[in-house]
C-alpha positions in Angstrom: 180.5 273.9 388.4 182.9 276.5 389.7 183.1 280.0 388.3 186.4 281.0 386.9 187.8 283.8 388.9 187.7 287.1 387.0 185.7 285.7 384.2 184.3 288.7 382.2 181.7 286.7 380.3 180.3 284.9 383.3 180.4 281.5 381.6 181.1 278.5 383.8 184.4 276.8 383.7 184.9 273.2 384.6 188.1 271.3 384.9 187.8 267.9 383.4 190.2 265.1 383.7 191.6 263.9 380.4 192.2 260.2 379.9 192.9 257.8 377.0 189.1 257.3 376.3 188.3 261.0 376.3 186.3 261.8 373.1 185.3 265.3 374.0 186.1 268.1 371.6 189.4 270.0 372.2 189.6 273.1 374.4 188.3 276.4 373.0 191.5 278.2 373.4 194.6 278.0 371.2 198.2 277.6 372.2 200.3 280.8 372.1 202.3 280.0 369.0 199.4 279.2 366.6 197.5 282.1 368.1 200.3 284.5 367.3 200.7 283.1 363.8 197.0 283.5 363.1 197.0 287.1 364.4 199.9 287.9 362.1 198.1 286.3 359.2 195.1 288.5 360.0 197.4 291.6 360.1 198.8 290.6 356.7 195.3 290.3 355.3 194.3 293.7 356.7 197.4 295.4 355.4 196.0 296.2 351.9 192.9 297.7 353.3 194.9 299.8 355.8 197.2 300.9 352.9 194.3 301.9 350.7 192.8 304.0 353.5 196.1 305.7 354.1 196.9 306.3 350.4 193.4 307.3 349.1 191.1 308.2 352.0 193.3 310.5 354.0 194.7 312.6 351.1 191.2 313.0 349.7 189.9 314.2 353.0 192.7 316.6 353.7 193.2 318.1 350.2 189.8 319.7 349.9 190.2 323.4 349.3 194.0 323.4 349.5 195.9 324.6 346.5 199.6 324.0 345.8 199.9 320.9 347.9 200.8 318.5 345.1 204.4 318.2 346.2 203.5 317.5 349.8 200.8 315.0 348.7 203.4 313.1 346.6 205.8 313.0 349.4 203.1 311.7 351.7 202.1 309.0 349.3 205.7 308.0 348.8 206.3 307.8 352.5 203.1 305.7 353.1 204.2 303.4 350.2 207.6 302.9 351.8 206.0 302.4 355.2 203.6 299.7 353.8 206.5 297.9 352.2 208.5 298.0 355.4 205.5 296.8 357.4 204.9 293.9 354.9 208.5 292.9 355.1 208.4 292.9 358.9 205.2 290.9 359.0 206.6 288.4 356.5 209.8 288.0 358.5 207.8 287.4 361.7 205.6 284.8 360.0 208.6 282.9 358.6 210.2 282.9 362.1 207.1 281.6 363.7 206.7 279.0 361.0 210.2 277.7 361.5 209.9 277.8 365.3 206.6 275.9 365.4 207.6 273.1 363.1 205.8 271.3 360.3 203.0 269.9 362.4 201.5 273.3 363.1 201.7 274.4 359.5 199.5 271.5 358.4 196.4 272.8 360.3 
């Protein structure tokens, strides 16, 4: 077995010939398009948590002891709300572009 150059994990890497009778499991890495699509899906799933932290956590931490900041807090919340909507629209558009580019065979997985 030959070591993969620059392998951070130190795990061995073997090149195996693939043939028609090859019954071994597929490689552990993903192709670039499905990988990008899955990372975008992860970002969409994390967006509500990120929005909750921005909309609730940060104002609660920063507003302690400050008086008369209601207007600034409302502006902040409105801007965060608009930012989350814009980010969700961008992620949705990217996901739809990747879905159309990859074809129906990738969407079935």
